[in-house]
Chimera marker file (.cmm) of the C-alpha trace (Angstrom):
<marker_set name="trace">
<marker id="1" x="30.087" y="97.682" z="-26.105" r="1" g="1" b="0" radius="0.5"/>
<marker id="2" x="29.062" y="94.840" z="-28.388" r="1" g="1" b="0" radius="0.5"/>
<marker id="3" x="30.808" y="94.304" z="-31.670" r="1" g="1" b="0" radius="0.5"/>
<marker id="4" x="28.745" y="93.245" z="-34.629" r="1" g="1" b="0" radius="0.5"/>
<marker id="5" x="29.780" y="90.393" z="-36.809" r="1" g="1" b="0" radius="0.5"/>
<marker id="6" x="30.337" y="91.352" z="-40.411" r="1" g="1" b="0" radius="0.5"/>
<marker id="7" x="27.838" y="89.700" z="-42.685" r="1" g="1" b="0" radius="0.5"/>
<marker id="8" x="29.241" y="88.214" z="-45.865" r="1" g="1" b="0" radius="0.5"/>
<marker id="9" x="28.535" y="90.135" z="-49.044" r="1" g="1" b="0" radius="0.5"/>
<marker id="10" x="27.303" y="87.011" z="-50.812" r="1" g="1" b="0" radius="0.5"/>
<marker id="11" x="25.442" y="84.403" z="-48.811" r="1" g="1" b="0" radius="0.5"/>
<marker id="12" x="25.112" y="80.764" z="-49.707" r="1" g="1" b="0" radius="0.5"/>
<marker id="13" x="27.387" y="78.589" z="-51.766" r="1" g="1" b="0" radius="0.5"/>
<marker id="14" x="25.120" y="78.705" z="-54.829" r="1" g="1" b="0" radius="0.5"/>
<marker id="15" x="25.216" y="82.481" z="-54.972" r="1" g="1" b="0" radius="0.5"/>
<marker id="16" x="28.980" y="82.469" z="-54.472" r="1" g="1" b="0" radius="0.5"/>
<marker id="17" x="29.401" y="79.904" z="-57.236" r="1" g="1" b="0" radius="0.5"/>
<marker id="18" x="27.198" y="81.902" z="-59.623" r="1" g="1" b="0" radius="0.5"/>
<marker id="19" x="29.146" y="85.089" z="-58.847" r="1" g="1" b="0" radius="0.5"/>
<marker id="20" x="32.505" y="83.390" z="-59.351" r="1" g="1" b="0" radius="0.5"/>
<marker id="21" x="31.373" y="81.888" z="-62.659" r="1" g="1" b="0" radius="0.5"/>
<marker id="22" x="30.219" y="85.283" z="-63.914" r="1" g="1" b="0" radius="0.5"/>
<marker id="23" x="33.535" y="86.883" z="-62.928" r="1" g="1" b="0" radius="0.5"/>
<marker id="24" x="35.522" y="83.989" z="-64.428" r="1" g="1" b="0" radius="0.5"/>
<marker id="25" x="33.735" y="84.100" z="-67.774" r="1" g="1" b="0" radius="0.5"/>
<marker id="26" x="33.917" y="87.889" z="-67.886" r="1" g="1" b="0" radius="0.5"/>
<marker id="27" x="37.684" y="87.623" z="-67.488" r="1" g="1" b="0" radius="0.5"/>
<marker id="28" x="37.849" y="84.876" z="-70.097" r="1" g="1" b="0" radius="0.5"/>
<marker id="29" x="35.826" y="86.973" z="-72.545" r="1" g="1" b="0" radius="0.5"/>
<marker id="30" x="38.128" y="89.932" z="-71.908" r="1" g="1" b="0" radius="0.5"/>
<marker id="31" x="41.178" y="87.780" z="-72.617" r="1" g="1" b="0" radius="0.5"/>
<marker id="32" x="39.663" y="86.531" z="-75.869" r="1" g="1" b="0" radius="0.5"/>
<marker id="33" x="38.835" y="90.092" z="-76.882" r="1" g="1" b="0" radius="0.5"/>
<marker id="34" x="42.388" y="91.276" z="-76.144" r="1" g="1" b="0" radius="0.5"/>
<marker id="35" x="44.064" y="88.365" z="-77.938" r="1" g="1" b="0" radius="0.5"/>
<marker id="36" x="41.793" y="88.367" z="-80.981" r="1" g="1" b="0" radius="0.5"/>
<marker id="37" x="43.459" y="89.254" z="-84.273" r="1" g="1" b="0" radius="0.5"/>
<marker id="38" x="43.206" y="92.885" z="-85.292" r="1" g="1" b="0" radius="0.5"/>
<marker id="39" x="40.938" y="93.432" z="-88.304" r="1" g="1" b="0" radius="0.5"/>
<marker id="40" x="42.679" y="94.669" z="-91.436" r="1" g="1" b="0" radius="0.5"/>
<marker id="41" x="40.223" y="97.539" z="-91.863" r="1" g="1" b="0" radius="0.5"/>
<marker id="42" x="41.878" y="99.540" z="-89.047" r="1" g="1" b="0" radius="0.5"/>
<marker id="43" x="44.955" y="100.144" z="-91.185" r="1" g="1" b="0" radius="0.5"/>
<marker id="44" x="48.537" y="100.656" z="-90.130" r="1" g="1" b="0" radius="0.5"/>
<marker id="45" x="47.878" y="103.839" z="-88.162" r="1" g="1" b="0" radius="0.5"/>
<marker id="46" x="45.152" y="102.478" z="-85.885" r="1" g="1" b="0" radius="0.5"/>
<marker id="47" x="45.693" y="102.360" z="-82.131" r="1" g="1" b="0" radius="0.5"/>
<marker id="48" x="44.642" y="98.731" z="-81.853" r="1" g="1" b="0" radius="0.5"/>
<marker id="49" x="47.168" y="97.697" z="-84.492" r="1" g="1" b="0" radius="0.5"/>
<marker id="50" x="50.044" y="99.631" z="-82.971" r="1" g="1" b="0" radius="0.5"/>
<marker id="51" x="49.244" y="98.594" z="-79.403" r="1" g="1" b="0" radius="0.5"/>
<marker id="52" x="48.991" y="94.871" z="-80.067" r="1" g="1" b="0" radius="0.5"/>
<marker id="53" x="50.218" y="93.056" z="-83.130" r="1" g="1" b="0" radius="0.5"/>
<marker id="54" x="48.543" y="89.716" z="-82.622" r="1" g="1" b="0" radius="0.5"/>
<marker id="55" x="51.006" y="87.506" z="-84.529" r="1" g="1" b="0" radius="0.5"/>
<marker id="56" x="54.071" y="88.911" z="-82.796" r="1" g="1" b="0" radius="0.5"/>
<marker id="57" x="52.327" y="88.805" z="-79.434" r="1" g="1" b="0" radius="0.5"/>
<marker id="58" x="51.250" y="85.194" z="-79.965" r="1" g="1" b="0" radius="0.5"/>
<marker id="59" x="54.820" y="84.117" z="-80.752" r="1" g="1" b="0" radius="0.5"/>
<marker id="60" x="56.260" y="85.991" z="-77.771" r="1" g="1" b="0" radius="0.5"/>
<marker id="61" x="53.551" y="84.686" z="-75.461" r="1" g="1" b="0" radius="0.5"/>
<marker id="62" x="54.105" y="81.111" z="-76.659" r="1" g="1" b="0" radius="0.5"/>
<marker id="63" x="57.856" y="81.347" z="-76.058" r="1" g="1" b="0" radius="0.5"/>
<marker id="64" x="57.332" y="82.812" z="-72.597" r="1" g="1" b="0" radius="0.5"/>
<marker id="65" x="54.792" y="80.147" z="-71.725" r="1" g="1" b="0" radius="0.5"/>
<marker id="66" x="57.174" y="77.363" z="-72.756" r="1" g="1" b="0" radius="0.5"/>
<marker id="67" x="59.952" y="78.927" z="-70.670" r="1" g="1" b="0" radius="0.5"/>
<marker id="68" x="57.590" y="79.046" z="-67.714" r="1" g="1" b="0" radius="0.5"/>
<marker id="69" x="56.560" y="75.402" z="-68.186" r="1" g="1" b="0" radius="0.5"/>
<marker id="70" x="60.212" y="74.307" z="-68.406" r="1" g="1" b="0" radius="0.5"/>
<marker id="71" x="61.037" y="76.262" z="-65.246" r="1" g="1" b="0" radius="0.5"/>
<marker id="72" x="58.070" y="74.668" z="-63.461" r="1" g="1" b="0" radius="0.5"/>
<marker id="73" x="59.184" y="71.189" z="-64.468" r="1" g="1" b="0" radius="0.5"/>
<marker id="74" x="62.750" y="71.755" z="-63.291" r="1" g="1" b="0" radius="0.5"/>
<marker id="75" x="61.541" y="73.269" z="-60.021" r="1" g="1" b="0" radius="0.5"/>
<marker id="76" x="59.219" y="70.298" z="-59.449" r="1" g="1" b="0" radius="0.5"/>
<marker id="77" x="62.036" y="67.808" z="-60.084" r="1" g="1" b="0" radius="0.5"/>
<marker id="78" x="64.376" y="69.723" z="-57.763" r="1" g="1" b="0" radius="0.5"/>
<marker id="79" x="61.727" y="69.813" z="-55.040" r="1" g="1" b="0" radius="0.5"/>
<marker id="80" x="61.042" y="66.092" z="-55.463" r="1" g="1" b="0" radius="0.5"/>
<marker id="81" x="64.764" y="65.357" z="-55.073" r="1" g="1" b="0" radius="0.5"/>
<marker id="82" x="64.930" y="67.450" z="-51.894" r="1" g="1" b="0" radius="0.5"/>
<marker id="83" x="61.926" y="65.633" z="-50.439" r="1" g="1" b="0" radius="0.5"/>
<marker id="84" x="63.432" y="62.243" z="-51.296" r="1" g="1" b="0" radius="0.5"/>
<marker id="85" x="66.753" y="63.203" z="-49.706" r="1" g="1" b="0" radius="0.5"/>
<marker id="86" x="64.989" y="64.413" z="-46.576" r="1" g="1" b="0" radius="0.5"/>
<marker id="87" x="62.957" y="61.217" z="-46.404" r="1" g="1" b="0" radius="0.5"/>
<marker id="88" x="66.010" y="58.995" z="-46.809" r="1" g="1" b="0" radius="0.5"/>
<marker id="89" x="67.955" y="61.036" z="-44.255" r="1" g="1" b="0" radius="0.5"/>
<marker id="90" x="65.128" y="60.804" z="-41.707" r="1" g="1" b="0" radius="0.5"/>
<marker id="91" x="64.749" y="57.060" z="-42.382" r="1" g="1" b="0" radius="0.5"/>
<marker id="92" x="68.498" y="56.506" z="-41.908" r="1" g="1" b="0" radius="0.5"/>
<marker id="93" x="68.431" y="58.390" z="-38.592" r="1" g="1" b="0" radius="0.5"/>
<marker id="94" x="65.403" y="56.419" z="-37.412" r="1" g="1" b="0" radius="0.5"/>
<marker id="95" x="67.057" y="53.094" z="-38.279" r="1" g="1" b="0" radius="0.5"/>
<marker id="96" x="70.151" y="54.095" z="-36.374" r="1" g="1" b="0" radius="0.5"/>
<link id1="1" id2="2" r="1" g="1" b="0" radius="0.2"/>
<link id1="2" id2="3" r="1" g="1" b="0" radius="0.2"/>
<link id1="3" id2="4" r="1" g="1" b="0" radius="0.2"/>
<link id1="4" id2="5" r="1" g="1" b="0" radius="0.2"/>
<link id1="5" id2="6" r="1" g="1" b="0" radius="0.2"/>
<link id1="6" id2="7" r="1" g="1" b="0" radius="0.2"/>
<link id1="7" id2="8" r="1" g="1" b="0" radius="0.2"/>
<link id1="8" id2="9" r="1" g="1" b="0" radius="0.2"/>
<link id1="9" id2="10" r="1" g="1" b="0" radius="0.2"/>
<link id1="10" id2="11" r="1" g="1" b="0" radius="0.2"/>
<link id1="11" id2="12" r="1" g="1" b="0" radius="0.2"/>
<link id1="12" id2="13" r="1" g="1" b="0" radius="0.2"/>
<link id1="13" id2="14" r="1" g="1" b="0" radius="0.2"/>
<link id1="14" id2="15" r="1" g="1" b="0" radius="0.2"/>
<link id1="15" id2="16" r="1" g="1" b="0" radius="0.2"/>
<link id1="16" id2="17" r="1" g="1" b="0" radius="0.2"/>
<link id1="17" id2="18" r="1" g="1" b="0" radius="0.2"/>
<link id1="18" id2="19" r="1" g="1" b="0" radius="0.2"/>
<link id1="19" id2="20" r="1" g="1" b="0" radius="0.2"/>
<link id1="20" id2="21" r="1" g="1" b="0" radius="0.2"/>
<link id1="21" id2="22" r="1" g="1" b="0" radius="0.2"/>
<link id1="22" id2="23" r="1" g="1" b="0" radius="0.2"/>
<link id1="23" id2="24" r="1" g="1" b="0" radius="0.2"/>
<link id1="24" id2="25" r="1" g="1" b="0" radius="0.2"/>
<link id1="25" id2="26" r="1" g="1" b="0" radius="0.2"/>
<link id1="26" id2="27" r="1" g="1" b="0" radius="0.2"/>
<link id1="27" id2="28" r="1" g="1" b="0" radius="0.2"/>
<link id1="28" id2="29" r="1" g="1" b="0" radius="0.2"/>
<link id1="29" id2="30" r="1" g="1" b="0" radius="0.2"/>
<link id1="30" id2="31" r="1" g="1" b="0" radius="0.2"/>
<link id1="31" id2="32" r="1" g="1" b="0" radius="0.2"/>
<link id1="32" id2="33" r="1" g="1" b="0" radius="0.2"/>
<link id1="33" id2="34" r="1" g="1" b="0" radius="0.2"/>
<link id1="34" id2="35" r="1" g="1" b="0" radius="0.2"/>
<link id1="35" id2="36" r="1" g="1" b="0" radius="0.2"/>
<link id1="36" id2="37" r="1" g="1" b="0" radius="0.2"/>
<link id1="37" id2="38" r="1" g="1" b="0" radius="0.2"/>
<link id1="38" id2="39" r="1" g="1" b="0" radius="0.2"/>
<link id1="39" id2="40" r="1" g="1" b="0" radius="0.2"/>
<link id1="40" id2="41" r="1" g="1" b="0" radius="0.2"/>
<link id1="41" id2="42" r="1" g="1" b="0" radius="0.2"/>
<link id1="42" id2="43" r="1" g="1" b="0" radius="0.2"/>
<link id1="43" id2="44" r="1" g="1" b="0" radius="0.2"/>
<link id1="44" id2="45" r="1" g="1" b="0" radius="0.2"/>
<link id1="45" id2="46" r="1" g="1" b="0" radius="0.2"/>
<link id1="46" id2="47" r="1" g="1" b="0" radius="0.2"/>
<link id1="47" id2="48" r="1" g="1" b="0" radius="0.2"/>
<link id1="48" id2="49" r="1" g="1" b="0" radius="0.2"/>
<link id1="49" id2="50" r="1" g="1" b="0" radius="0.2"/>
<link id1="50" id2="51" r="1" g="1" b="0" radius="0.2"/>
<link id1="51" id2="52" r="1" g="1" b="0" radius="0.2"/>
<link id1="52" id2="53" r="1" g="1" b="0" radius="0.2"/>
<link id1="53" id2="54" r="1" g="1" b="0" radius="0.2"/>
<link id1="54" id2="55" r="1" g="1" b="0" radius="0.2"/>
<link id1="55" id2="56" r="1" g="1" b="0" radius="0.2"/>
<link id1="56" id2="57" r="1" g="1" b="0" radius="0.2"/>
<link id1="57" id2="58" r="1" g="1" b="0" radius="0.2"/>
<link id1="58" id2="59" r="1" g="1" b="0" radius="0.2"/>
<link id1="59" id2="60" r="1" g="1" b="0" radius="0.2"/>
<link id1="60" id2="61" r="1" g="1" b="0" radius="0.2"/>
<link id1="61" id2="62" r="1" g="1" b="0" radius="0.2"/>
<link id1="62" id2="63" r="1" g="1" b="0" radius="0.2"/>
<link id1="63" id2="64" r="1" g="1" b="0" radius="0.2"/>
<link id1="64" id2="65" r="1" g="1" b="0" radius="0.2"/>
<link id1="65" id2="66" r="1" g="1" b="0" radius="0.2"/>
<link id1="66" id2="67" r="1" g="1" b="0" radius="0.2"/>
<link id1="67" id2="68" r="1" g="1" b="0" radius="0.2"/>
<link id1="68" id2="69" r="1" g="1" b="0" radius="0.2"/>
<link id1="69" id2="70" r="1" g="1" b="0" radius="0.2"/>
<link id1="70" id2="71" r="1" g="1" b="0" radius="0.2"/>
<link id1="71" id2="72" r="1" g="1" b="0" radius="0.2"/>
<link id1="72" id2="73" r="1" g="1" b="0" radius="0.2"/>
<link id1="73" id2="74" r="1" g="1" b="0" radius="0.2"/>
<link id1="74" id2="75" r="1" g="1" b="0" radius="0.2"/>
<link id1="75" id2="76" r="1" g="1" b="0" radius="0.2"/>
<link id1="76" id2="77" r="1" g="1" b="0" radius="0.2"/>
<link id1="77" id2="78" r="1" g="1" b="0" radius="0.2"/>
<link id1="78" id2="79" r="1" g="1" b="0" radius="0.2"/>
<link id1="79" id2="80" r="1" g="1" b="0" radius="0.2"/>
<link id1="80" id2="81" r="1" g="1" b="0" radius="0.2"/>
<link id1="81" id2="82" r="1" g="1" b="0" radius="0.2"/>
<link id1="82" id2="83" r="1" g="1" b="0" radius="0.2"/>
<link id1="83" id2="84" r="1" g="1" b="0" radius="0.2"/>
<link id1="84" id2="85" r="1" g="1" b="0" radius="0.2"/>
<link id1="85" id2="86" r="1" g="1" b="0" radius="0.2"/>
<link id1="86" id2="87" r="1" g="1" b="0" radius="0.2"/>
<link id1="87" id2="88" r="1" g="1" b="0" radius="0.2"/>
<link id1="88" id2="89" r="1" g="1" b="0" radius="0.2"/>
<link id1="89" id2="90" r="1" g="1" b="0" radius="0.2"/>
<link id1="90" id2="91" r="1" g="1" b="0" radius="0.2"/>
<link id1="91" id2="92" r="1" g="1" b="0" radius="0.2"/>
<link id1="92" id2="93" r="1" g="1" b="0" radius="0.2"/>
<link id1="93" id2="94" r="1" g="1" b="0" radius="0.2"/>
<link id1="94" id2="95" r="1" g="1" b="0" radius="0.2"/>
<link id1="95" id2="96" r="1" g="1" b="0" radius="0.2"/>
</marker_set>
């Protein structure tokens, strides 16, 4: 029995690029919509105001992002040190 090859859903690199751009910008637009400040006309009891207070969220997000960046920097430095140590160890063994 012959097995059929699965055909890709999107053919051609141009179509794939167009599809990815549409999905990317749709996600970007959704993020902007979610992070936009809440209008004052909704009042204190509105769902949008209670679910997401934009100023508090922005501060918390900024702090979390800076923690993440600091962690990334320290992890990169640690990894660079490990690679350097491994390189120097291998070079010392090769030299005898």
